C-alpha positions as CSV (number, residue, x, y, z in Angstrom):
1,X,-71.9,-79.8,-31.2
2,X,-69.3,-77.4,-29.9
3,X,-69.0,-79.5,-26.7
4,X,-68.0,-82.5,-28.8
5,X,-65.4,-80.5,-30.7
6,X,-64.0,-79.0,-27.5
7,X,-63.9,-82.4,-25.7
8,X,-62.1,-84.0,-28.6
9,X,-59.6,-81.2,-28.9
10,X,-59.0,-81.4,-25.1
11,X,-58.4,-85.2,-25.3
12,X,-56.1,-85.0,-28.2
13,X,-54.2,-81.8,-27.4
14,X,-54.3,-81.0,-23.7
15,X,-54.2,-84.4,-21.9
16,X,-50.8,-86.0,-21.2
17,X,-50.2,-88.7,-23.8
18,X,-50.1,-91.5,-21.2
19,X,-53.6,-90.4,-20.0
20,X,-54.9,-90.3,-23.6
21,X,-53.5,-93.7,-24.4
22,X,-55.0,-95.2,-21.2
23,X,-58.5,-94.3,-22.5
24,X,-60.5,-97.0,-24.3
25,X,-59.4,-96.9,-28.0
26,X,-63.0,-97.1,-29.2
27,X,-64.0,-94.0,-27.2
28,X,-61.0,-92.1,-28.4
29,X,-61.5,-93.0,-32.0
30,X,-65.3,-92.5,-31.9
31,X,-64.9,-89.1,-30.3
32,X,-62.3,-88.1,-32.9
33,X,-64.5,-89.3,-35.8
34,X,-67.6,-87.5,-34.4
35,X,-65.5,-84.3,-33.9
36,X,-64.3,-84.4,-37.5
37,X,-67.8,-84.7,-38.8
38,X,-69.1,-82.0,-36.5
39,X,-66.2,-79.6,-37.4
40,X,-66.0,-80.2,-41.1
41,X,-69.2,-81.7,-42.4
42,X,-72.3,-80.2,-40.7
43,X,-74.6,-81.5,-43.5
44,X,-73.4,-85.0,-42.9
45,X,-74.0,-84.9,-39.1
46,X,-76.5,-87.4,-37.8
47,X,-78.4,-85.6,-35.0
48,X,-79.2,-88.9,-33.3
49,X,-75.6,-89.9,-33.3
50,X,-74.5,-86.5,-32.0
51,X,-77.1,-86.7,-29.2
52,X,-75.9,-90.2,-28.3
53,X,-72.3,-89.0,-28.2
54,X,-73.2,-86.0,-26.0
55,X,-75.5,-87.8,-23.5
56,X,-73.9,-91.2,-23.3
57,X,-70.3,-91.5,-24.6
58,X,-69.0,-88.1,-23.6
59,X,-69.9,-88.5,-19.9
60,X,-68.4,-92.0,-19.8
61,X,-65.2,-90.7,-21.4
62,X,-65.1,-87.8,-18.9
63,X,-65.3,-90.4,-16.1
64,X,-62.5,-92.4,-17.7
65,X,-60.4,-89.3,-18.0
66,X,-61.0,-88.4,-14.3
67,X,-60.0,-92.0,-13.3
68,X,-56.8,-91.8,-15.4
69,X,-55.8,-88.4,-14.1
70,X,-56.3,-89.6,-10.5
71,X,-54.2,-92.7,-11.1
72,X,-51.5,-90.5,-12.7
73,X,-51.6,-88.1,-9.7
74,X,-51.4,-91.0,-7.2
75,X,-48.5,-92.6,-9.1
76,X,-46.7,-89.3,-9.1
77,X,-47.2,-88.9,-5.3
78,X,-46.0,-92.4,-4.6
79,X,-43.0,-91.9,-6.8
80,X,-41.9,-88.7,-5.1
81,X,-42.7,-89.8,-1.5
82,X,-40.7,-93.0,-1.8
């Protein structure tokens, strides 16, 4: 549960905005919603949904973040070398 909370906080607070906006909206919104339930409403947390988020959606989102960060880094390099 804490992993979901930390990942959502990282995506919304630590990533550059252009990286966050490049992520699929459904993934961003779903992560945010799951984070809010996990952080504020433990009794309403569906364990199957949490498991699905942690095992399927979070790894895919992390892959998307890595791709977006690499693209940003490559763009920065090409802009400064040009």
